[in-house]
N, C-alpha and C positions, 0 to 999 in steps of 0.2 A: 524460350526460357520458362514460359508458364508451365511446361510439362513437369517442372520440379515440384509443383504443388498438387498434381493430379492424384497422388496417393490419398489425399484427404477425402476424395469421393469414392475410393475403391476398397481400401483396407478395412478389416473388421473394426467396429467401433471400440470394443474393449482394448484391442491392441493399439489402436490409435491414441486413445485416451492415456494409456500407460506411457506410450512413446513420447507424447507431447507434454504430459503432466510431470512425469518422474524427474526429468532434468530441471524443470522449473521449481518443483518442490525442494529438490536438493539445494538449488540456489537460494530459495527463500529461507530454508532452515539455516544456511550459512549466513544469510543477511541478518536473520534474527539473532544469531550467535554474535555477530560483530556489533550489533546494537547493544547487546548485553555486555560485551567485553569492555566498551567504554565505561559503563556504569561500574563494572567490577573493578577496574583499575583505579577509577576515581575513589571508590571505597577504600582501596589499599593505600593510595597516596595521601589522602587527607585525614585519616585516622579519626580523631575526635570531631573534626569538622565534616566528616563524611556525609552526615545527613543533609547538611546545607549544600554541599557540593553536588550530591545526588539530586537534591531538589532543584539546583540550578540547571542540570541537564534535563530534568523532567519538564521544567517550564520552557526550556529551549526547544524541546522535541516537537510540539505542535507548530512552531514557526518553521522549523526545518521541514515539516510535512507540507506546509503551504507551498514552500519552494518546489518540492518534488511533485506536488499536485499539478503544476503546470506541465510537467513532463508526462504525467498520467493522462491529462486531457488530450495532448497531442498524440500520445502513444495509443490510447484506446480508440480515439476517433480515427486516426490514420490507419491503424491495423484493421479496423472493421471495414473501412473502404477498400483497402488493399486485398484482404482475403476474399471479399465478395467480387471484386474486379477480377481476381485470378480465377475464381469459380466460373465467371461468365465470360472469360477469355478477353477481357478489356485491359490488355497489358499497358497501353498508353496511359490510361487513367491511373493505374497503379504507380507508374513512374512519375506522373505529375504530382500525385499525392506524396510520394517519398521526397521529392524536391521541396515541396511546400512545407513539409514537416521539418526539414533541415533549417530552412530560413526562419521559420516561426520560432524554433528553439532558441536561436540567437537573439531575435528581437525581444521575445518574452523575458529572457534571462536578464537583459539590461533593464527592462521596464520594472522587473521585480526587485532587483538588487538595490537600485538607487533609493527608493523610498524606505526600504527596510533598514538600510544603513543609516539613513538620515534621522529616523525616528525610533531607533532600536529600544532605548530605555523607556520611552513612552509606551511602545507596543508591549514590552515586557510587563510594565506596570498594569496595563489593561488585562493581561493574562494572569494577574494575581501574584507577581513576583514580590516577595517580602524583602525588606532591607538585607536580611541575612543571605538570601538566595541570589539577589540581583547581580552582584559582581561576577559570580561564577557563570551565570547565564549569558551576560554580556561578553565575557572573555571567550566563551565557546562559540557564540553565534557570529561574532564579527568575521571569523575566518570561514565559517560555513557559508555565509552570504557572499563573500568574495568568490567562492567556488560555485556559485549558482549555475553557470553554464554547464558544468560537468554533471550536476544532478539532473537538470532538465533534459539535456541531450541523452545522457545514459539511460534514463528511464524510458524516454521516447523510443529510442532505437531498439532497446530490448523487446518492447511490444511489437515493433514492426517486424523484427526478425522472427518472432514467434508466429506472426500472421502468415509468414511464408511456410510455416511448418518446421522451421529450424530451431526447435526448442533447445537442442543441445548447445548450440552456439551461445544463446542467451544465458544458459546455465554456466557455461565456461567463463563468460564475461563477469557474471556475478561472483563466481568462485575466485576468479583472479582478484577482483576488487576486495572481496571480503578477506581473503587470505593475506593480502598485502596490508590491509587495515589491522588485522590481528597481530601481524609482525611489528608494524610501526607503533602501535599503541604503547607497549611497554618501553620501546626504545626512546620515543619522544617524551612520554609522560614521566618515566622513572629515570632512564639513562641520561636524558638531557634536562631533567627537572622542570619540564614545561607544564605539568599539570593538565587542567582542562583545555588549555590552549593547544597542547600536544595532541590531545584526543581529536580536536577539531581539524588540525593540520593533517593528521593521519587519515581521517575520513575523506578530506578533500583530495589528497594525493592519490589515494586508492581509487576514488571515483574517476579521477582524471585519467589514470592508466586504463581503466576499463572502458571509458568513453572513446579514447583514442584508438583502442583496439577494434571497437565496433565500427568506428568511422572508416578505418582502412578497409574493413570487410565490405562496407556499402560502396565506397568510392571505387574499389577495384572490380565491382560487378560480379562478386562471387555468388550472390543469391538469386532468387527467382525474379526479383525486381532490380533492374540496373539503375544506378544513380546517373542522372544527366544534368549537367550544370544549368542548362537553359530552363529547367523546371524550378530553379530556385526563386524565380520571380513569382511573388504571391499571386495566386489565382483565387479570386473572390468566392467563386462557387465551391471550390475545394475547401477553402478556409471555413465557409459557413457549414459545410457538411461535417468537417472535422469537429467544429465547435458544438454542433447540435448533438452529435453522438457522444463525444468525449466529455461533455459537460456533466453527465451523470457521474462518471468516475471522479471528475474534479470536485464536484459538490460533495461526494461521499468523503473524500479525503480532506477537503477544506472545511467541510462542516464538522468533521472530527475536531479540527483546530478551533473553530468557533465555539463548539460545545465545551472545549476545555477552558475557555474564558470563564464560563459559568461554573464549571467543575472546580478549577483551581481556586477561584474566589470562595466557593463554598468550603473547599478543603482548608484553605487558610483561615477562614472564619471559625469552623467547627473543630479543626484538628491541628492547625499551625504547620510549621516546617516539616514535622515528622509525617503528617498525613500526606503532604505533597510528595515527599520522598517515597513513601509507601506506594502511593498510586503510580509513580514513575516506574518503580520496580515491577509491580504487578502488570502494568501495561506492557513492559518489555518481555516479561515471562509469558504473557498471553500471546505475544507475537510468534512464539514457537508453535502455537495452534493456529492462529489466524492467518499468518503468512502462507503456510502450506495449504490451507483452504483456498486462499487466493490463487496459489499455484495450480491447484486442481482446476479452478475456473479458467485460468489462462490456457490450460490445455484444451478446454472445451471450446474456447472462442473461435480458433481457426476452423475447427470441424463444423461448427454451426454456420459460420460465415460462408465457407466454401460450398457446403451442401445446400444452403439457402439459395446461393447464386446458381447452383446446378439443379435446383428444384427437387432435391432428394429429401423430402420431409420426414420420411420414416427413420432415416439415419439420425436426424436431429433429435427426434423423440427418444430414441434409444440412448444417445449420448447424454441427454439431460438426466434420464433415469439413473444411469450408471454413476454420473457425477454426484447426484443427490445421495445415493447410497454411500459413496466413498467419503463425501465431506461430513455427513452426519455421524458416520461410524468413527471417523478420525477425531471429530470434536468430542465425542463421548469418551474415547480412549484417552485423549489429552487431559480432560477434566479429572478422570480417575487417577492418573499419574500425579497431577498437582495436589489432589486431596491426600494421597498417600505420603507424599514427601514435602509437605508444606514447610515444615520447620527447616529442613535441610536446604531447600531452594532459597528461602529468604535469607538464611545465614550466610550464603555465598557473598552477599553484597555489603553487609554491615553487621557488627556484633552489638550495636546499640540496643539496649533492652527495651526501651520504649518503642522503638521502631519494630522490633520483633513481635512485641505484644499486639500492637495495632495491626501489623501486617498479617499475622496468623488469623486474626478474626476477619479482616477485610477480604482477603483473597477467597475465602470460602463462600462469601456472599456474592462478591462482584462477578465471579466467573461461573456462576450457577447456570446461566443461559447459554454457555458456549456450544453445547450440542445442537442448538437450534440455528446457529449463525449460517451454517452451510446452505440452507434453503435460500436465504437472502442473497448470498454471494453468487450462487449458481443462477438464480432468477435474473439478477441484474446483468450478469455476463451474457445470458441468453438474449435479453432484449437489446443489449449493446451490439452483439454480433449480428442480430437481425436488422440493425439500423433503425430500431424503434426507440427514438429518443425520449418520448414522454414517460412510458412506464419505467425505463431505465433511470430516468431522472427522479421519478417518484420513489423508487426503491432505494436510490442512493441517499435520498433525504430522510428516509423513514427512521432508521435506527438512531441517528445522531440529532437531527433537527426536529422532526415531527414528534418523536417520543422521548428521547433522552433529555433534551434541554428542559422541557416542562417538568419532567420527573425530578431532575436535579434542583430545580427551583422550588418545587412543592414538597417533596418528601423530607428534606432536612428540617423543615419547619415542624414536622411531627416527630421525627425519629433522630434528629441530630446527625452526627457523622454516619451512623448506620443507614440513614436515608440516602446519603450520597452513594454508598456502596450498593444499596438495593436498587437504585435507579437503573443500573446496568442489566440485571436479569429480567426486570419488568419490561424494559424497552426491547430486549432481545425477543421476548415472547410476543409482544405486539407486532414487531416487524416480521416475525415468523408467520403470523396469521395473514398479514397483508401480502407477503410474498407468495404464500400458498394460494391465495385467492387469484392473484394475477397470473400465476403459472398455470392454474387450472383452466383459466379462460383461453390462454393462447394454445394450450394443448387441445382443447375442444375445437378451435378454429382449424388447426392443422389436420385433426382427425376427420372433421366433417367436410372441409373444403381445401383439399391439398394445394390448390393454386392460389388461395387467399393469403393475405398477410394481416 
């Protein structure tokens, strides 16, 4: 079965990157679209209350990200082990890892959902939910949290499937879920008059269908790694390795949520409900740039993991260079599009004049550092795929925890609401410098000592 992944060590790097990244990028763009569709229909359904309702979804989003972050830690940790095991012909280890990832998905989902449901309003209050925003956020999140298993398992298995080199299947799963969500949103929100509750149910149902489809692929043994029920029993060594590698991705996503505690509280203090709604819209618009960048890095991961296991270091260096060129070019192009069509983009979600005035000013500041983000994403993916947990962990912390949180605390004291928006490009620049430094170090090691790590 391992022969199905051997093309990762043979095909040209450019062709491989395109083959593995393009399907993921398509899936990520569609995922960004259906994140935005929720907000769009909320704006249509609630009219004069649209700013508060959009604010409710904005506050809910970081908690939703914490849920999926557990899938990310299992997916990135498990996929790194599996791709390296396939490269070094250790099929049994790959199969044990797959079984452990399945059982951990269920265990973690239960452990996450119970405390979130029990203390939901308290948690939302910590995140800065105002009295006007709170009811919408609670109504949306109750249903999202009940569907935790589908979010954790879906994200996890998508990563595993990509690790085998089957990026097209992962894309199809994302397209299936996103397409269903886009169809269900207007049906439940408008047709059945369910509002934000309908948006949440549509999201959970679409994720459930995608997850079940991926599950049958794994159980029927269609991939390079065959599912074997005896490996569902947790293996402490596998669990530790998954955790040590995947913790970088978890921290990157969870730290984004922790950062938003400071961010939303600053927004509520200096700009109120309107500023919270504006940030939520900008964040989702930015996902049309950030998620494809992430998609490019997902295409990089199995190439690096397999060729590291096979000790073909020159192929790794070439793959990283091409990935950097692609991500930084795409980031620059995305920023130009947003600058040219700012008014039209913001107007899709609400016609509120205060929202539009604040949003047009904010988006041009907040997204200024977008062309630099590609270096951070590619560098972190490289270290994850190499199984190097420490630098991956440091890079995952850098943008959100090391740089952004202190800037969100300090800058508004001098510049008010503008300080909140400016914290983003400044942290992007600082993270760019750190990523470049670490990437240069690992490149020199590969160049000077091919057998070293």
